[in-house]
C-alpha positions as CSV (number, residue, x, y, z in Angstrom):
1,M,-16.3,6.8,11.0
2,H,-12.7,5.8,11.3
3,A,-10.1,6.3,8.5
4,A,-6.4,5.8,8.0
5,A,-3.8,6.8,5.5
6,V,-0.8,4.5,5.1
7,R,2.4,5.0,3.2
8,F,4.2,1.8,2.3
9,E,7.8,2.2,1.1
10,I,8.7,-0.8,-1.0
11,R,11.7,-1.9,-3.0
12,I,11.5,-3.9,-6.3
13,P,15.0,-5.4,-6.5
14,A,14.5,-7.2,-9.9
15,A,13.2,-4.1,-11.8
16,Q,15.7,-3.0,-14.4
17,S,13.5,-0.4,-16.0
18,L,10.5,1.8,-15.2
19,K,8.4,-0.5,-17.4
20,E,9.3,-3.5,-15.2
21,K,8.7,-1.5,-12.0
22,R,5.3,-0.3,-13.2
23,A,4.2,-3.8,-14.1
24,V,4.9,-5.0,-10.6
25,V,3.2,-1.9,-9.0
26,K,0.2,-2.2,-11.3
27,H,-0.2,-5.9,-10.4
28,L,0.2,-5.3,-6.7
29,S,-2.2,-2.3,-6.7
30,A,-4.9,-4.2,-8.5
31,A,-4.6,-7.2,-6.1
32,L,-4.8,-4.9,-3.1
33,V,-7.9,-3.0,-4.4
34,K,-9.6,-6.2,-5.3
35,A,-8.9,-8.1,-2.1
36,H,-9.5,-5.2,0.4
37,Q,-11.5,-2.5,-1.3
38,V,-8.9,0.2,-0.5
39,S,-8.0,3.4,-2.4
40,L,-4.5,3.4,-3.5
41,A,-2.0,5.6,-5.4
42,E,1.8,5.6,-6.1
43,V,2.7,8.7,-4.2
44,D,6.5,9.0,-4.6
45,H,9.6,7.7,-6.5
46,Q,7.7,7.5,-9.8
47,D,10.9,7.9,-11.7
48,T,13.0,5.5,-9.7
49,W,13.4,1.9,-11.0
50,Q,13.6,-0.1,-7.8
51,R,11.6,2.1,-5.3
52,C,8.0,2.9,-4.8
53,A,5.8,4.6,-2.2
54,L,2.2,3.5,-2.2
55,G,-0.4,5.6,-0.4
56,V,-3.3,3.5,0.8
57,A,-6.5,5.0,2.3
58,V,-9.0,2.9,4.3
59,V,-12.3,3.9,5.9
60,A,-14.2,1.7,8.3
61,S,-17.1,2.0,10.8
62,H,-15.1,0.6,13.7
63,P,-11.4,0.9,14.8
64,S,-10.9,-2.8,15.0
65,Q,-12.2,-3.3,11.5
66,L,-9.8,-0.6,10.3
67,D,-6.8,-2.3,12.0
68,R,-7.8,-5.6,10.6
69,I,-7.8,-4.2,7.0
70,L,-4.5,-2.4,7.5
71,H,-2.9,-5.5,8.9
72,A,-4.2,-7.6,6.0
73,V,-2.9,-5.1,3.4
74,E,0.5,-5.0,5.0
75,E,0.7,-8.8,5.1
76,M,-0.3,-9.1,1.5
77,I,2.5,-6.6,0.4
78,D,5.0,-8.4,2.7
79,R,4.1,-11.8,1.1
80,Q,4.8,-10.6,-2.5
81,E,8.0,-12.3,-3.7
82,D,9.0,-9.5,-6.1
83,V,8.8,-6.7,-3.6
84,E,10.5,-5.9,-0.3
85,L,8.6,-3.9,2.3
86,M,11.0,-1.3,3.7
87,S,8.8,0.8,6.0
88,V,5.2,1.6,6.9
89,F,3.8,4.9,8.2
90,V,0.3,5.1,9.4
91,S,-1.9,8.1,10.2
92,H,-5.3,7.6,11.9
93,F,-8.2,9.9,11.6
94,E,-11.4,9.8,13.7
95,E,-14.6,11.7,13.1
96,P,-15.1,14.4,15.7
97,A,-17.9,13.6,18.3
């Protein structure tokens, strides 16, 4: 088993309130979970209008499958017109032999 935890720091430049920010985050989160079957949570900046940190967890049977999913998730976030991907931090975990 192979797993990864990823922190995506994103900016939502058009958000003028927490309500607007949460609408964008909710839509993006639902799309990511539906498309890639990942686990996801907002992990930081909950009270900041234009900033969000999303924590995404992925489990796969093979490292190449894990990398493929992570790349697809990052591309999907980067393609969103209403968000700006600022940084990505990845932590990999491998089941001990």
